[in-house]
C-alpha positions as CSV (number, residue, x, y, z in Angstrom):
1,M,6.1,-6.5,17.0
2,N,6.3,-9.3,19.5
3,L,8.9,-11.7,18.2
4,K,7.2,-14.6,20.0
5,K,4.5,-14.4,17.4
6,Y,6.9,-15.0,14.6
7,R,6.7,-18.8,14.2
8,N,8.6,-19.2,10.9
9,K,6.0,-21.7,9.9
10,T,5.8,-23.2,6.4
11,E,2.7,-23.1,4.1
12,I,2.4,-25.5,1.1
13,V,1.3,-23.6,-2.0
14,S,1.0,-24.3,-5.7
15,K,3.7,-23.5,-8.2
16,E,1.4,-20.8,-9.7
17,T,0.9,-19.2,-6.3
18,M,4.7,-19.0,-5.8
19,E,4.9,-17.2,-9.1
20,H,2.2,-14.8,-8.0
21,L,4.1,-14.1,-4.7
22,D,7.1,-13.1,-6.8
23,I,4.9,-10.9,-9.0
24,C,3.4,-9.3,-6.0
25,T,6.8,-8.5,-4.6
26,E,7.7,-6.8,-7.9
27,V,4.4,-4.9,-8.1
28,I,4.7,-3.6,-4.5
29,A,8.2,-2.3,-5.3
30,E,6.9,-0.6,-8.5
31,V,4.0,1.1,-6.6
32,N,6.4,2.4,-4.0
33,A,8.8,3.7,-6.6
34,I,5.9,5.6,-8.4
35,L,4.4,6.9,-5.1
36,H,7.7,7.6,-3.5
37,Y,6.4,10.2,-1.1
38,G,4.3,7.4,0.5
39,S,0.9,7.4,2.1
40,G,-1.0,10.4,3.3
41,N,-2.4,8.5,6.3
42,Q,0.7,6.5,7.5
43,L,2.6,8.2,10.3
44,F,5.9,6.9,8.9
45,S,5.4,8.6,5.6
46,I,3.9,11.8,7.1
47,L,6.8,12.3,9.5
48,D,9.5,11.2,7.0
49,T,8.3,13.8,4.4
50,E,7.5,16.5,7.0
51,G,3.8,16.4,6.1
52,E,4.3,16.4,2.4
53,S,2.8,12.9,1.8
54,R,-0.3,14.1,3.7
55,V,-0.8,17.2,1.5
56,R,0.0,15.5,-1.8
57,S,-2.5,12.7,-1.0
58,K,-5.2,15.4,-0.3
59,M,-4.4,17.3,-3.5
60,C,-4.5,14.0,-5.4
61,R,-8.0,13.2,-4.1
62,E,-9.3,16.7,-4.8
63,S,-8.1,16.3,-8.4
64,I,-9.8,12.9,-8.7
65,R,-13.1,14.3,-7.4
66,K,-12.9,17.3,-9.7
67,A,-12.2,15.1,-12.7
68,A,-15.1,12.8,-11.8
69,K,-17.5,15.8,-11.9
70,E,-16.7,16.6,-15.5
71,S,-19.4,15.9,-18.0
72,S,-17.1,13.6,-20.1
73,A,-16.0,11.6,-17.0
74,D,-16.2,7.8,-17.3
75,S,-18.3,6.7,-14.3
76,S,-17.6,3.0,-14.8
77,P,-15.4,1.1,-12.3
78,T,-12.6,1.1,-14.9
79,G,-13.0,4.8,-15.4
80,K,-12.8,5.4,-11.7
81,I,-9.6,3.4,-11.3
82,E,-8.0,5.1,-14.2
83,R,-8.6,8.5,-12.6
84,K,-7.0,7.3,-9.4
85,I,-3.9,6.0,-11.3
86,K,-3.5,9.2,-13.3
87,Y,-3.6,11.6,-10.4
88,A,-1.7,9.4,-8.0
89,M,1.1,9.2,-10.5
90,Q,1.1,13.0,-10.9
91,H,1.1,13.6,-7.1
92,Q,3.5,10.7,-6.3
93,A,1.5,9.9,-3.1
94,G,-1.7,8.4,-2.1
95,N,-3.5,6.3,0.5
96,C,-4.4,2.6,0.2
97,D,-7.1,3.3,-2.5
98,E,-4.7,5.0,-4.9
99,M,-1.9,2.5,-4.2
100,N,-4.3,-0.3,-4.9
101,A,-5.5,1.3,-8.1
102,I,-1.9,1.4,-9.4
103,A,-1.2,-2.1,-8.2
104,F,-4.4,-3.4,-9.9
105,G,-3.6,-1.5,-13.1
106,I,-0.1,-3.0,-13.2
107,L,-1.4,-6.5,-12.6
108,T,-3.8,-6.2,-15.5
109,T,-0.8,-5.8,-17.8
110,Q,0.8,-9.1,-16.6
111,G,-1.4,-11.5,-18.6
112,L,-2.0,-13.6,-15.5
113,K,-3.9,-16.9,-15.7
114,A,-5.6,-16.0,-12.5
115,P,-8.5,-13.6,-12.0
116,L,-7.9,-10.3,-10.2
117,F,-10.2,-8.7,-7.6
118,S,-9.9,-5.2,-6.3
119,M,-11.3,-5.3,-2.7
120,A,-12.7,-2.6,-0.4
121,D,-12.9,-3.4,3.3
122,L,-15.3,-0.8,4.6
123,K,-15.2,-2.1,8.2
124,Q,-11.4,-1.7,8.3
125,D,-11.2,1.2,5.8
126,H,-8.8,-0.5,3.5
127,A,-8.3,-1.4,-0.2
128,Y,-6.2,-4.1,-1.7
129,T,-6.0,-6.6,-4.6
130,L,-6.3,-10.4,-4.8
131,I,-4.7,-12.6,-7.3
132,G,-7.0,-15.7,-7.5
133,D,-10.5,-16.3,-6.3
134,P,-10.7,-17.5,-2.6
135,R,-14.3,-18.7,-3.2
136,V,-13.1,-21.3,-5.6
137,P,-11.4,-24.5,-4.3
138,E,-8.6,-24.2,-6.9
139,W,-7.5,-21.1,-5.1
140,G,-9.0,-20.9,-1.6
141,E,-7.4,-18.6,0.9
142,T,-4.2,-20.7,0.8
143,N,-3.4,-20.0,-2.9
144,T,-4.9,-16.5,-3.2
145,V,-2.2,-13.8,-3.0
146,V,-2.8,-10.4,-1.5
147,V,-1.2,-7.4,-3.2
148,D,-1.0,-4.5,-0.8
149,A,1.6,-1.8,-1.1
150,W,0.1,0.4,1.7
151,P,1.8,-1.2,4.8
152,I,5.2,0.4,5.5
153,Y,7.0,-3.0,5.2
154,G,5.3,-4.2,2.1
155,A,5.6,-7.9,1.5
156,A,3.9,-10.7,-0.4
157,Y,1.7,-13.1,1.4
158,T,-1.5,-15.2,0.9
159,L,-5.0,-14.4,2.0
160,K,-4.7,-17.1,4.6
161,Q,-1.9,-15.1,6.3
162,S,-3.4,-11.6,5.8
163,R,-4.6,-9.3,8.6
164,Y,-7.2,-8.1,6.1
165,N,-9.4,-11.1,5.0
166,L,-12.9,-12.2,4.2
167,K,-14.1,-12.2,7.8
168,T,-15.0,-8.5,7.5
169,D,-17.0,-9.1,4.3
170,P,-15.0,-6.8,2.0
171,Q,-16.7,-5.6,-1.2
172,I,-15.4,-6.5,-4.7
173,T,-15.1,-3.1,-6.5
174,L,-13.6,-4.4,-9.7
175,T,-12.8,-7.7,-11.3
176,Y,-10.5,-8.7,-14.1
177,P,-10.7,-12.1,-15.9
178,A,-7.8,-14.4,-16.2
179,S,-5.7,-14.4,-19.3
180,T,-7.2,-11.1,-20.5
181,P,-5.0,-8.4,-22.3
182,A,-4.9,-5.1,-20.4
183,P,-7.2,-2.4,-21.7
184,E,-5.4,0.1,-24.0
185,S,-6.4,2.9,-21.7
186,I,-4.6,1.3,-18.7
187,E,-1.5,0.6,-20.8
188,A,-1.5,4.2,-21.9
189,L,-1.6,5.5,-18.4
190,F,1.7,3.8,-17.5
191,E,3.3,4.9,-20.7
192,Q,2.2,8.5,-20.5
193,E,4.6,11.3,-19.2
194,Y,2.9,13.4,-16.5
195,E,3.5,16.9,-15.3
196,I,4.7,15.9,-11.9
197,V,3.7,18.1,-8.9
198,N,6.8,19.5,-7.2
199,T,7.3,20.7,-3.6
200,S,7.1,24.3,-4.7
201,F,3.6,23.7,-6.1
202,V,2.6,21.9,-2.8
203,N,3.8,24.9,-0.8
204,Q,1.7,27.2,-3.1
205,Y,-1.3,25.1,-2.3
206,L,-0.6,25.3,1.4
207,A,-0.2,29.1,1.2
208,R,-3.7,29.3,-0.3
209,K,-5.0,27.4,2.7
210,S,-3.1,29.7,5.1
211,A,-1.0,26.7,6.2
212,P,2.8,26.5,6.8
213,N,5.2,25.2,4.2
214,V,6.3,21.6,4.2
215,G,8.4,21.1,7.3
216,R,8.2,20.7,11.0
217,E,5.8,23.6,11.4
218,L,3.4,21.9,9.0
219,I,3.5,18.7,11.1
220,E,2.7,20.7,14.2
221,S,-0.2,22.4,12.4
222,L,-1.6,19.0,11.2
223,Y,-1.4,17.7,14.7
224,A,-3.0,20.8,16.3
225,N,-5.9,20.5,13.8
226,T,-6.5,16.8,14.1
227,L,-10.2,16.1,14.0
228,N,-10.0,12.3,13.7
229,A,-6.8,10.6,15.0
230,K,-7.7,7.4,13.2
231,T,-6.8,9.1,9.9
232,Y,-3.2,9.0,11.1
233,R,-2.3,5.4,11.2
234,D,0.7,3.3,12.0
235,E,0.4,0.0,10.2
236,R,3.7,-1.5,9.3
237,V,2.8,-5.0,8.2
238,G,-0.1,-6.6,6.4
239,A,0.6,-10.2,7.2
240,K,-0.4,-11.8,10.5
241,D,3.1,-13.5,10.6
242,P,5.6,-11.9,8.1
243,S,8.1,-14.7,8.8
244,T,5.8,-17.3,7.2
245,R,7.6,-19.4,4.5
246,Y,6.0,-20.7,1.4
247,Q,6.9,-24.0,-0.2
248,I,6.1,-26.0,-3.4
249,K,6.0,-29.7,-2.5
250,G,9.4,-31.2,-3.0
251,E,11.2,-27.8,-3.2
252,A,12.9,-25.6,-0.6
253,P,10.7,-23.2,1.4
254,R,11.0,-19.5,0.6
255,T,10.3,-16.3,2.7
256,F,9.0,-13.0,1.3
257,D,9.9,-10.7,4.2
258,K,13.4,-9.9,3.1
259,I,14.6,-6.3,3.3
260,S,17.7,-4.6,1.9
261,M,20.3,-2.9,4.1
262,Q,19.4,0.4,2.4
263,D,15.7,0.1,3.3
264,L,16.5,-1.1,6.8
265,Q,18.6,2.0,7.5
266,K,15.9,4.1,6.0
267,Y,13.2,2.6,8.2
268,R,15.4,2.8,11.3
269,A,16.0,6.5,10.6
270,I,12.3,7.1,10.3
271,Q,11.5,5.2,13.4
272,E,14.0,7.4,15.3
273,K,11.7,10.3,14.3
274,V,8.4,8.4,15.0
275,E,8.9,7.1,18.5
276,P,10.0,10.4,20.1
277,F,7.3,12.3,18.2
278,L,4.5,9.9,19.4
279,S,5.7,10.3,23.0
280,T,4.9,14.0,22.9
281,H,2.0,13.8,20.5
282,P,-0.3,11.2,22.0
283,K,-3.3,11.9,19.8
284,W,-1.6,10.2,16.9
285,D,-0.4,7.2,18.8
286,I,-3.0,4.9,17.3
287,Q,-1.3,1.6,17.7
288,Q,-2.9,-0.6,15.0
289,T,0.0,-3.1,15.1
290,S,2.5,-4.1,17.8
291,K,5.7,-2.5,16.9
292,R,8.2,-3.5,19.6
293,N,11.3,-5.3,18.2
294,L,10.0,-5.1,14.6
295,L,13.3,-3.7,13.3
296,S,15.1,-6.4,15.2
297,H,13.1,-9.0,13.3
298,L,13.8,-7.3,10.0
299,K,17.5,-7.2,10.7
300,S,17.5,-10.9,11.5
301,I,16.2,-11.8,8.1
302,L,18.2,-9.1,6.3
303,S,19.0,-9.5,2.6
304,I,21.8,-7.3,1.3
């Protein structure tokens, strides 16, 4: 990412918004821990797991669709999001839709005094959650927080600073009123113990598809059979300027783009895989965000 675009500017926000930014940080970390194989359409995750995140995400969506066809299936928006949570937790991977379902579900358990909105941006093919209502002056884009665990470098930021915003007319797929207890069904999903899909089961699935096991050969097979390169994405940040600081009047400004040494080393190792791979596999080099010097920026704001 071009460091010249990092302005380290400060945005004044309300005390409640600052609390929401903290909650967003915690929720993103929780989503990433649950779906630790990552995304099925992010190159970083796909290459890091040798294709396993891609396969797990596909298996997850097949399970969701199968469950939705059952006669007893709940076709309400809440029923749909519950299915996504259940099968994403079993498969430990998912794309933005599944990640958003888990984030939204977790947020409903927080008892927030702000409304929640699950958003679907059809033009940019993305899903995320908002804390606050940007249509209302009390919140606006300045005090509405975006919760999005899908970008590789997940961070908290406001809608005003988001690359995904209202300019593309995203749809509201589910709302949750402020100060409302979480549904018992949602609470139960996060308390339930699931039969987790293991790599052996993933390889059995691949064998039935006459595909190679998880590994470099699977990556090459996925590449050779690419029908739509745009389903292999490289989007590392969701904020227009991750260095933006947020401040409550009269208090010190804070930044939410910190990263631990452990994560920095992890991302550096993955990037060492990604860059050479893309140089020899040009079909997947869909550069959605500028990437030059991004790790240098992360190192400059390192939090150990």
